[in-house]
VMD Tcl script that draws the C-alpha trace (Angstrom):
set ca {
  {35.11 -21.40 -12.51}
  {33.96 -17.72 -11.04}
  {37.63 -16.99 -10.15}
  {38.81 -18.47 -13.17}
  {36.88 -16.48 -15.39}
  {37.94 -13.22 -13.29}
  {41.73 -14.10 -14.09}
  {41.25 -15.27 -17.95}
  {39.40 -11.72 -18.44}
  {42.11 -9.81 -16.75}
  {44.62 -11.75 -18.80}
  {43.17 -11.27 -21.82}
  {42.60 -7.94 -20.95}
  {46.40 -7.29 -19.98}
  {47.99 -9.41 -23.37}
  {45.86 -6.85 -25.38}
  {47.09 -3.96 -24.26}
  {50.70 -5.03 -25.01}
  {49.82 -4.99 -28.55}
  {51.32 -6.77 -31.18}
  {52.80 -9.42 -28.62}
  {49.48 -9.93 -27.61}
  {49.30 -14.12 -28.88}
  {53.19 -14.34 -27.15}
  {51.42 -13.12 -24.24}
  {48.75 -15.34 -23.99}
  {50.78 -18.32 -24.98}
  {53.03 -17.38 -22.03}
  {51.06 -17.17 -19.37}
  {48.91 -20.19 -20.56}
  {51.67 -22.20 -19.80}
  {52.67 -21.36 -17.00}
  {51.07 -23.86 -14.39}
  {50.89 -21.46 -11.29}
  {47.62 -19.20 -11.19}
  {48.20 -17.53 -8.17}
  {50.70 -15.28 -10.87}
  {48.09 -15.17 -12.54}
  {46.04 -12.40 -11.51}
  {47.82 -9.60 -11.25}
  {50.53 -7.11 -13.24}
  {53.57 -8.24 -10.56}
  {52.37 -11.98 -10.87}
  {52.34 -11.44 -15.11}
  {56.14 -9.77 -14.63}
  {57.16 -12.64 -12.53}
  {55.89 -15.26 -15.08}
  {57.83 -13.19 -18.34}
  {61.03 -12.84 -15.80}
  {60.91 -16.77 -15.15}
  {60.80 -17.14 -18.72}
  {63.53 -15.05 -19.76}
  {65.57 -16.25 -17.04}
  {65.18 -19.81 -18.61}
  {65.90 -18.73 -22.48}
  {68.91 -16.54 -21.47}
  {70.02 -19.67 -19.70}
  {69.49 -21.56 -23.09}
  {71.11 -18.22 -24.97}
  {74.73 -18.68 -23.14}
  {74.85 -22.22 -23.64}
  {74.21 -21.53 -27.32}
  {76.52 -18.73 -28.02}
  {79.17 -21.12 -25.84}
  {78.45 -23.95 -28.14}
  {79.29 -21.55 -31.30}
  {81.79 -19.15 -30.05}
  {83.54 -22.57 -29.33}
  {83.12 -24.88 -33.03}
  {84.98 -23.73 -35.69}
  {82.56 -22.96 -38.05}
  {82.03 -19.33 -38.03}
  {84.01 -16.05 -39.40}
  {86.31 -14.32 -36.84}
  {83.46 -11.24 -37.13}
  {81.01 -13.58 -36.20}
  {82.93 -14.72 -33.38}
  {83.85 -11.43 -31.91}
  {79.56 -10.16 -32.48}
  {78.51 -13.80 -30.17}
  {81.49 -13.01 -27.31}
  {79.71 -9.68 -27.22}
  {76.30 -10.97 -26.88}
  {77.39 -13.60 -24.80}
  {79.09 -10.91 -22.30}
  {76.07 -9.34 -22.50}
  {73.27 -12.33 -21.89}
  {75.36 -13.23 -18.90}
  {74.80 -9.70 -17.37}
  {71.48 -9.97 -18.26}
  {70.95 -13.44 -16.78}
  {72.18 -12.13 -13.85}
  {70.05 -8.73 -13.82}
  {67.33 -11.08 -14.47}
  {67.36 -13.35 -11.46}
  {67.92 -9.99 -9.00}
  {64.81 -8.93 -10.75}
  {63.11 -12.08 -9.57}
  {64.58 -12.01 -6.05}
  {63.77 -8.41 -5.43}
  {59.35 -9.30 -6.96}
  {59.70 -12.28 -4.50}
  {60.91 -10.91 -1.43}
  {60.91 -6.59 -1.65}
  {57.24 -4.85 -1.63}
  {57.20 -1.40 -2.28}
  {59.87 -1.54 -5.21}
  {59.83 1.30 -7.67}
  {59.22 -0.79 -10.79}
  {61.16 1.34 -13.26}
  {63.88 0.83 -11.37}
  {64.36 -3.40 -11.82}
  {67.15 -4.26 -13.33}
  {64.85 -6.01 -15.53}
  {65.56 -3.05 -17.28}
  {68.80 -3.01 -17.96}
  {68.55 -6.67 -19.85}
  {66.87 -5.25 -23.23}
  {69.31 -2.20 -23.66}
  {71.95 -5.24 -23.10}
  {70.22 -7.38 -25.64}
  {70.61 -4.76 -28.10}
  {73.70 -3.55 -27.88}
  {75.32 -7.03 -28.10}
  {75.05 -6.05 -32.31}
  {75.65 -2.44 -32.45}
  {79.72 -2.74 -33.03}
  {78.89 -5.01 -35.90}
  {77.11 -3.56 -39.04}
  {77.35 -5.82 -41.90}
  {78.51 -8.80 -39.99}
  {75.68 -11.18 -40.90}
  {73.64 -12.80 -37.87}
  {73.47 -16.99 -37.82}
  {69.98 -17.63 -38.08}
  {69.79 -20.04 -35.29}
  {71.12 -17.05 -33.39}
  {69.09 -14.64 -34.78}
  {65.85 -16.71 -33.82}
  {66.64 -17.54 -30.32}
  {67.82 -13.68 -29.31}
  {63.88 -12.70 -31.18}
  {62.56 -14.85 -28.85}
  {64.19 -13.74 -25.69}
  {63.71 -10.31 -27.00}
  {60.06 -10.63 -27.50}
  {60.06 -11.77 -23.73}
  {61.87 -8.52 -22.98}
  {59.91 -7.10 -24.27}
  {57.05 -8.55 -22.43}
  {58.18 -7.81 -18.92}
  {58.44 -3.94 -20.25}
  {55.06 -3.82 -20.90}
  {54.37 -5.49 -17.47}
  {56.55 -2.51 -15.98}
  {54.71 0.42 -17.86}
  {51.14 -1.12 -17.17}
  {52.43 -1.13 -13.28}
  {53.91 2.05 -13.74}
  {50.60 3.64 -15.10}
  {48.28 1.86 -12.91}
  {50.21 3.61 -9.90}
  {50.45 7.48 -11.60}
  {47.30 7.21 -13.34}
  {49.10 9.44 -16.02}
  {49.23 7.34 -19.08}
  {47.55 5.05 -21.26}
  {49.49 2.41 -22.48}
}
mol new
graphics top color blue
foreach p $ca { graphics top sphere $p radius 0.5 }
foreach p [lrange $ca 0 end-1] q [lrange $ca 1 end] { graphics top cylinder $p $q radius 0.2 }
display resetview
């Protein structure tokens, strides 16, 4: 039981450092069956990246379905096509990140491809000021973006721990 207490303390302490994402952090980690990932920051990062891979896969399917339906305006379709393209690239970046985390030691956390994914996600709305975002896509997007922010929070913590130079 001691090891579980230590892991739970570590998880709680780490999730507290993600501020407004704390509850999402705790729920994502508690839904992860692999306890070995819960004892260090890289493991937590792997949990969030893996969950993002799954979310992005579902988001891509959703976008393809919406784009192919005839229920949306041309502007909305163009916006969703931009999002689809960016989420497809993001999905590749997430899988590359997972591969690095699983196979390489001594990687630079700040250089992980997941760092690019948040920018891609944000950019999918850039050219569409005033185009209404379909509510179902908005809620899926928000969920995926929050998970990406958790990955970035872990990268910040990994970097801070390495540099001892910042207090997140």
